[in-house]
C-alpha positions in Angstrom: 66.5 121.4 101.6 64.8 124.6 100.4 61.2 124.1 99.6 60.2 125.3 96.1 56.6 124.2 96.1 54.1 123.2 98.7 50.6 121.9 97.8 48.2 121.8 100.7 44.8 120.1 100.8 44.1 120.6 97.1 40.7 119.5 95.8 39.3 119.5 92.3 36.1 118.2 90.8 34.7 118.1 87.3 30.9 117.9 87.3 30.0 115.1 89.7 33.4 113.5 89.5 36.1 114.2 92.1 39.5 114.1 90.5 41.5 114.5 93.8 40.7 115.5 97.3 42.8 117.0 100.1 46.0 116.5 98.1 49.2 117.5 99.9 52.9 117.2 98.9 56.0 119.3 98.5 59.0 119.6 96.1 62.4 120.7 97.3 65.3 122.4 95.5 67.1 120.1 93.0 64.5 117.3 93.2 63.5 115.6 90.0 60.0 114.2 90.6 57.8 112.0 88.4 54.0 111.9 88.9 52.3 108.6 88.1 48.6 108.0 88.0 45.9 106.3 86.0 44.2 108.1 83.1 41.3 110.2 84.2 42.5 110.8 87.8 43.5 114.4 87.1 47.3 114.4 86.3 47.0 117.1 83.6 44.5 119.0 85.6 46.9 119.1 88.6 49.7 120.3 86.4 47.5 122.9 84.8 46.6 124.2 88.3 50.3 124.4 89.3 51.1 126.1 85.9 48.4 128.7 86.5 46.2 127.5 83.6 43.4 126.2 85.9 42.1 126.7 89.4 41.5 124.3 92.3 38.1 124.1 94.1 39.9 124.2 97.5 43.4 124.2 98.9 46.5 126.2 98.7 49.6 126.3 96.4 52.7 128.0 97.8 55.8 128.7 95.6 59.0 130.1 97.0 59.4 133.9 96.5 60.8 135.0 93.1 60.7 131.4 91.9 60.8 131.2 88.1 58.4 128.4 86.8 58.4 127.0 83.3 55.4 124.9 82.2 55.2 122.7 79.1 51.5 121.7 78.4 50.6 118.3 77.0 49.1 119.9 73.9 50.7 123.4 73.3 48.6 126.0 71.5 49.9 128.9 69.4 48.3 131.2 66.8 49.4 129.4 63.6 50.2 132.7 61.8 53.2 133.2 64.1 56.7 132.3 63.0 59.0 129.9 65.0 61.0 132.8 66.6 57.8 134.8 67.2 56.3 131.9 69.1 59.2 132.1 71.6 58.1 135.6 72.5 54.3 135.0 72.3 53.7 133.1 75.6 54.0 135.7 78.3 56.8 135.1 80.8 58.8 137.5 83.0 61.6 138.0 80.4 59.4 138.6 77.4 57.2 140.9 79.4 60.3 142.9 80.4 61.4 143.1 76.7 58.0 144.4 75.7 58.2 146.9 78.6 61.6 148.1 77.3 60.3 148.5 73.7 57.4 150.5 75.0 59.6 152.7 77.0 62.0 153.3 74.1 59.1 154.3 71.9 57.8 156.8 74.4 58.9 160.5 74.4 60.0 160.8 78.0 61.5 157.2 78.4 60.5 157.4 82.0 61.9 154.5 84.1 64.4 153.4 81.4 67.3 153.0 83.8 65.3 150.7 86.1 64.2 148.6 83.1 67.8 148.4 81.8 69.0 147.2 85.3 66.3 144.5 85.3 67.1 143.4 81.8 70.8 143.0 82.7 69.8 141.0 85.8 67.5 138.6 83.9 69.9 138.3 80.9 67.1 139.7 78.6 69.6 141.0 76.1 70.5 137.4 75.2 67.0 136.1 75.1 66.7 135.8 71.3 70.2 134.3 71.0 69.3 131.7 73.7 66.1 130.9 71.8 67.9 130.3 68.5 70.6 128.2 70.3 68.1 125.9 72.0 65.9 125.7 68.8 69.0 124.6 66.8 69.8 121.9 69.4 66.3 120.7 68.9 66.9 120.7 65.1 64.6 123.6 64.4 66.7 125.9 62.2 64.1 127.7 60.1 63.4 130.5 62.6 61.1 132.4 60.2 59.0 129.4 59.2 55.2 129.7 60.0 53.9 127.4 62.7 51.2 126.3 60.3 53.8 124.5 58.3 55.2 122.5 61.2 54.5 118.9 62.1 53.1 117.9 65.5 56.6 116.9 66.6 58.2 120.1 65.4 55.5 122.2 67.2 56.2 120.3 70.4 59.9 121.0 70.1 59.2 124.7 69.6 57.0 124.7 72.8 59.8 122.8 74.6 62.4 125.3 73.5 60.0 128.1 74.6 60.0 126.6 78.1 63.7 125.9 78.4 64.7 129.4 77.2 63.3 130.9 80.4 66.0 128.9 82.4 63.3 128.2 85.1 64.1 127.2 88.7 61.1 124.8 88.6 60.3 123.0 85.4 56.8 121.4 85.0 56.5 119.0 82.0 53.2 117.2 80.9 54.0 114.3 78.7 57.2 115.9 77.2 58.1 112.9 75.0 54.8 112.8 73.2 55.3 113.4 69.4 59.1 113.6 69.9 61.2 111.1 67.9 63.8 108.9 69.6 66.7 111.3 68.8 64.9 114.2 70.5 63.8 112.0 73.5 67.4 111.0 74.1 68.6 114.6 73.8 66.0 115.8 76.3 66.9 112.9 78.6 70.6 113.9 78.6 69.7 117.6 79.0 67.5 117.0 82.1 70.0 114.5 83.6 72.8 117.1 83.4 70.7 120.1 84.4 70.4 121.2 88.1 66.8 122.4 87.4 64.1 121.2 89.8 61.6 119.1 87.9 58.0 117.8 88.1 56.8 115.8 85.2 54.1 113.4 84.0 55.3 110.9 81.4 54.5 107.3 80.3 58.1 106.7 79.1 59.4 104.4 81.8 63.1 104.5 80.7 62.8 108.3 80.8 61.3 108.2 84.3 63.9 105.6 85.5 66.9 107.6 84.3 65.9 111.1 85.3 63.6 111.0 88.4 64.9 110.5 92.0 61.4 110.8 93.5 58.1 109.3 92.4 54.7 110.6 93.4 51.8 108.1 92.9 48.3 109.5 92.8 46.0 106.6 93.7 42.6 106.5 95.3 42.6 110.3 95.9 45.9 109.9 98.0 49.5 110.8 97.2 52.2 108.2 98.0 55.8 109.3 97.9 58.7 107.0 96.9 62.3 108.3 97.3 63.9 106.5 94.4 63.7 105.9 90.6 61.0 104.0 88.7 62.5 100.6 89.4 62.5 101.4 93.1 58.9 102.6 92.9 57.8 99.3 91.4 59.3 97.3 94.3 58.0 99.6 97.0 54.5 99.8 95.4 54.2 96.0 95.3 55.0 95.9 99.0 52.5 98.7 99.8 49.7 96.9 98.0 50.6 93.6 99.8 50.3 95.4 103.2 47.0 97.1 102.1 45.5 93.7 101.1 46.5 92.2 104.4 44.9 95.2 106.2 41.7 94.8 104.2 41.6 91.0 105.0 41.9 91.7 108.7 39.3 94.5 108.6 36.9 92.2 106.7 37.2 89.5 109.4 36.6 92.0 112.2 33.8 93.6 110.2 31.8 90.3 110.3 32.0 90.2 114.1 31.1 93.8 114.5 28.2 93.5 112.0 26.7 90.7 114.1 26.9 93.0 117.1 25.3 95.9 115.3 22.4 93.7 114.2 21.6 92.7 117.8 18.9 94.7 119.6 20.1 96.6 122.6 18.8 95.4 126.0 15.8 97.0 127.5 16.3 100.6 128.5 19.8 100.4 127.1 21.6 101.6 123.9 24.7 100.7 121.9 27.9 102.5 122.7 28.3 105.5 120.4 32.1 105.1 120.1 31.7 101.5 119.0 29.1 102.4 116.4 31.4 105.1 115.0 34.3 102.7 114.9 32.1 100.2 113.1 31.4 102.6 110.2 35.1 103.4 109.9 35.8 99.7 109.8 33.1 99.2 107.2 34.9 101.7 104.9 38.2 99.9 105.3 36.6 96.5 104.7 34.9 97.7 101.5 38.1 99.1 100.0 39.2 97.6 96.7 42.7 97.3 95.3 42.2 97.6 91.5 45.1 95.7 89.9 44.9 94.3 86.4 46.3 90.8 86.8 44.2 88.9 84.2 46.0 87.9 81.0 43.6 88.5 78.1 44.1 85.9 75.4 41.8 86.5 72.5 41.2 84.4 69.5 42.4 86.0 66.3 41.3 85.1 62.8 43.3 82.4 61.0 46.4 83.7 59.2 48.1 81.8 56.4 51.8 81.5 55.6 51.6 84.3 53.0 51.5 87.6 54.9 52.8 90.4 52.7 55.7 91.1 50.3 57.0 94.6 49.6 58.3 94.4 46.0 60.9 97.1 45.3 58.7 99.9 46.7 59.7 103.6 46.2 58.0 106.7 47.5 59.0 110.3 47.5 57.4 113.7 48.0 59.5 116.1 45.8 63.1 116.0 47.0 62.1 114.1 50.1 62.8 110.4 49.5 61.1 108.0 51.9 61.6 104.6 50.3 63.8 103.6 47.4 63.5 100.1 45.9 62.5 98.6 49.2 62.1 94.8 49.3 60.9 92.7 52.2 59.0 89.4 52.7 57.1 89.5 56.0 57.0 86.3 58.0 54.1 84.6 59.9 53.7 85.7 63.6 56.4 88.4 63.2 56.4 91.3 65.6 58.1 94.2 64.0 59.0 97.6 65.4 59.6 100.7 63.2 61.7 103.5 64.6 63.4 106.6 63.1 63.3 110.4 63.2 60.1 112.3 62.4 59.6 112.8 58.6 61.5 109.7 57.5 58.4 107.9 56.3 57.3 105.5 59.0 53.6 106.3 59.0 53.6 106.6 55.2 55.1 103.0 55.0 52.2 101.5 56.9 49.6 103.5 55.0 51.1 102.1 51.8 50.8 98.6 53.2 47.2 99.2 54.1 46.4 100.7 50.7 45.7 104.2 52.0 48.7 105.7 50.1 49.9 104.6 46.7 53.7 104.0 46.1 55.4 105.7 43.3 56.7 102.4 42.0 56.7 98.8 43.2 53.8 97.2 45.1 52.7 95.5 48.3 51.3 91.9 47.8 49.1 91.0 50.8 48.0 87.5 51.6 44.3 86.6 51.2 43.9 85.6 54.9 45.3 88.8 56.3 42.9 90.8 58.3 44.3 94.2 59.4 43.5 96.0 62.6 44.8 99.6 62.3 45.3 102.0 65.2 46.2 105.3 63.6 48.2 108.2 65.1 45.3 110.5 64.4 42.9 108.5 66.5 39.2 107.6 66.0 36.5 110.3 65.8 33.8 109.3 68.3 30.3 110.7 68.8 31.0 112.6 72.0 27.3 112.3 73.0 27.4 108.5 72.9 28.0 106.4 76.0 31.3 104.4 76.2 29.5 101.0 76.2 27.4 101.9 73.2 30.5 103.0 71.2 32.1 99.6 71.7 28.9 97.7 71.0 28.8 99.4 67.6 32.0 97.4 66.8 31.0 94.1 68.4 28.6 92.8 71.1 31.0 89.9 72.0 34.7 89.0 71.7 35.6 85.5 70.8 38.3 84.1 73.2 38.4 80.7 71.5 37.5 77.3 72.9 33.8 78.3 72.9 34.4 81.1 75.4 33.2 84.7 74.8 33.4 88.0 76.5 30.7 90.6 76.3 31.6 94.1 75.3 31.1 95.2 79.0 33.5 92.4 80.3 36.1 93.3 77.6 36.0 97.0 78.6 36.6 96.0 82.3 39.9 94.2 81.2 41.0 97.6 79.9 40.1 99.3 83.2 36.7 100.8 82.3 34.6 100.1 85.4 30.8 99.5 84.9 30.2 103.0 86.1 32.6 104.5 83.6 31.1 102.5 80.8 27.8 104.4 81.3 29.6 107.8 81.1 29.3 109.9 78.0 32.5 110.0 75.9 32.9 113.7 76.2 33.5 113.2 79.9 36.6 111.0 79.3 40.2 112.3 79.5 42.4 112.2 76.4 44.1 109.1 77.6 40.8 107.3 78.3 39.6 108.2 74.7 42.8 106.7 73.3 42.2 103.5 75.4 38.6 103.3 74.2 39.9 103.6 70.6 42.4 100.8 71.2 39.5 98.6 72.5 37.5 99.1 69.3 40.5 98.1 67.2 41.2 94.9 69.2 37.6 93.8 69.4 37.5 93.3 65.6 39.6 90.1 66.1 42.3 91.0 63.5 45.2 88.7 62.8 47.6 91.5 61.8 47.8 94.6 64.1 49.3 97.8 62.8 49.7 100.3 65.6 51.0 103.8 64.9 52.1 105.5 68.1 49.8 103.5 70.4 51.5 104.6 73.6 50.8 108.4 73.3 48.5 109.5 76.1 48.2 106.0 77.7 49.0 105.7 81.3 51.5 103.1 82.6 48.8 100.6 83.7 47.3 100.7 80.2 50.7 100.2 78.6 51.4 97.1 80.8 48.0 95.6 79.8 48.7 96.3 76.1 52.3 94.9 76.3 51.0 91.6 77.8 48.2 91.4 75.2 50.6 91.9 72.3 53.1 89.3 73.7 50.2 86.7 73.8 48.7 87.8 70.4 48.5 85.0 67.9 49.1 87.0 64.8 51.4 89.6 63.2 52.2 93.0 64.6 53.8 96.2 63.3 54.4 98.9 65.8 55.6 102.5 65.2 56.6 103.9 68.6 59.1 106.2 70.3 58.5 104.4 73.6 61.8 102.5 74.0 60.6 100.4 77.0 57.4 99.4 75.2 59.4 98.4 72.0 61.9 96.3 74.0 59.0 94.4 75.7 57.1 93.6 72.5 59.1 93.5 69.2 61.6 90.9 68.0 63.2 93.0 65.3 63.3 96.5 63.8 63.1 98.6 60.7 65.2 101.6 61.3 64.2 104.5 59.0 67.4 106.5 58.5 66.1 109.0 55.9 66.9 109.4 52.2 65.1 106.1 51.5 67.5 104.0 53.7 65.9 101.4 55.9 68.0 99.2 58.2 66.6 95.8 59.1 67.9 94.9 62.6 67.3 91.5 64.3 66.6 92.6 67.8 64.9 95.2 70.0 65.7 98.9 70.4 68.2 98.6 73.3 70.1 95.9 71.4 70.1 98.1 68.3 71.6 101.1 70.2 74.3 98.8 71.7 75.1 97.4 68.3 75.2 100.9 66.8 77.9 102.0 69.4 80.0 98.9 68.6 79.5 98.8 64.9 82.1 101.4 63.8 84.9 99.8 65.9 86.0 97.0 63.4 86.4 99.7 60.7 89.1 101.6 62.6 92.1 99.4 61.6 92.3 98.9 57.9 95.1 99.1 55.4 95.4 102.4 53.5 94.3 100.8 50.3 91.2 99.2 51.8 90.3 102.5 53.5 90.7 104.3 50.2 88.5 101.7 48.4 85.8 101.7 51.0 85.7 105.5 51.1 85.5 105.6 47.3 82.7 103.1 47.3 80.6 104.7 50.1 81.2 108.3 48.9 82.3 109.3 52.4 85.7 110.8 51.8 86.0 114.2 53.4 87.4 116.9 51.1 90.2 119.2 52.1 89.8 122.9 52.9 90.8 125.1 50.0 93.3 128.0 50.4 90.5 130.6 50.3 88.5 128.6 52.9 91.6 128.5 55.2 91.9 132.3 54.9 88.2 132.7 55.6 88.4 130.4 58.6 91.2 132.3 60.1 89.5 135.7 59.5 86.3 134.4 61.0 88.0 133.6 64.2 89.3 137.1 64.5 85.9 138.7 63.6 84.1 136.5 66.2 86.6 137.6 68.9 86.1 141.2 68.0 82.3 140.9 67.9 82.3 139.2 71.3 84.4 142.0 72.8 82.1 144.6 71.3 79.0 142.8 72.7 80.7 142.6 76.1 81.6 146.3 76.0 78.0 147.3 75.0 76.4 145.3 77.8 78.9 146.7 80.3 78.1 150.3 79.1 74.4 149.7 79.2 74.5 148.6 82.9 77.0 151.3 83.9 74.4 154.0 84.4 76.7 156.7 82.9 75.3 156.9 79.3 73.2 159.7 77.9 69.7 158.8 76.5 71.0 159.0 72.9 73.9 156.7 73.7 71.6 154.2 75.3 69.3 154.3 72.2 72.3 153.9 69.8 73.8 151.0 71.8 70.4 149.3 72.2 70.1 149.3 68.4 73.6 148.1 67.8 73.4 145.1 70.3 70.9 143.0 68.3 72.9 143.7 65.1 76.1 142.4 66.9 74.2 139.3 68.1 73.0 138.5 64.6 76.5 138.9 63.1 77.8 136.6 65.9 75.2 134.0 65.0 75.9 134.2 61.3 79.7 134.1 61.6 79.7 131.4 64.3 77.5 129.2 62.1 79.9 129.6 59.1 82.9 129.0 61.4 81.3 125.7 62.5 80.7 124.7 58.9 84.3 125.3 57.9 85.6 123.5 61.1 84.0 120.3 59.9 86.1 120.3 56.8 89.6 118.7 57.1 
């Protein structure tokens, strides 16, 4: 297997905290690798170093010669005055730099080195760069290419950044939390794209279905050491459990031997004698082994929630729209006691607006929410909580509550509660500005849960949380004695926690489904099957009722459709001829200029006519 990347003895510290030390691993051609680690251990920092955005303190990174690397950051940053298509050229990569070099050469008087640039552009398929950009953007449902980035949502901006990375057609693709802010439709598209692609992949993600279905190798960063598992996420879980069991047995043996050696170390040497140096050195190594700790969150945290009556909330024919965008239309629902509801749907269909109306943060256009008197909401918002960065972790939590009531007369202090959510006593004394993004989200979650609510409303709680944190949250929610509404694109998380779904389909349509997300997808595949065999009359009546009958193509449209096919063939031939001529090396300077101007015009015409051809092809 050809080695694409070798990491040798990599070390990185931030202040007095060592993120990783002497880290070594390699990635071979065609491997799809998932990196798993707890929040705050340096996953994003490691990817930033590999992507050239940061530097290590020590160590070496070796890429194969001429390797094309694409890197998607966790939080992409662009100047907001750029348009969508301009953003695809803004981040410097080999192809965009070559295009700029070509444009500079064309604008110069001498045009020195033009032939060399043309050869390289042909080799890198630079002529098709904008076309490829528009194609991938369209597949990601970004079709307004001239729309300013300032008008995009967080999910749309992430899709633009993803397209920007994929356009390069990299040999090695590095992705940091690629599913964050993407809706389920986009996550499934990306999952299928990466599964079919031959690209070599290294990614960090908390989406366990995504990991399981794509990755064939798992790297675990734990206790400043990398462990490699040659299998998917399910295989990793099995092998990791075995590794920890072996480690615990080794620690137990070391602890027993340590007691014996400690007694020997405490004894005074005989007169005119001294202790054996090799045995003293072995003792100190043994001491390190015996004092190792396997940090596993095994405790189930069952907290007492405030009493909740039988009346929860009733949505009475609620409607909400923003201009032509209809989010809810005459929506009615009576929420039950102890219900655990998941809300899914594409971005922009009104999921977050729905919970904000329930909480009274947004007013509906018509209808109302009637909330029971005993309901006590705990709201975890997508935007997150704004902490005082100069405050210590423990002080931020104590502002919410000093103690947490577990019921039965038992209480947990704020410090003990934080330990359940993997904040060690040492971390609790850290200032908040030292925390990673995932650790801040976990701290925010703690402040919400400490309020002892009886109705939790969680909007994208899984973003930026590591897998260990998700497992703790899943177990907490399953044991929670109250009501839960969760908006999430994490399919594994939803399957574990919720018992039914609201599926926001857009245009004010909400489907109430009695099951989890996987069950809904299976039902969705089977649902159209009974409708295939129907009498002609029943089909006609159903189509008339649902307004789904497809119209026939008019005579003029048939003529246009036929003409478009011929025009597209002619344009494709012209494009091929231009590209062949530009790479032939026989053209004069003026001919090169003329053809270079004509090529983007032909590409635009091809895009326009192909789009129209596709529209007409969908008509019967």
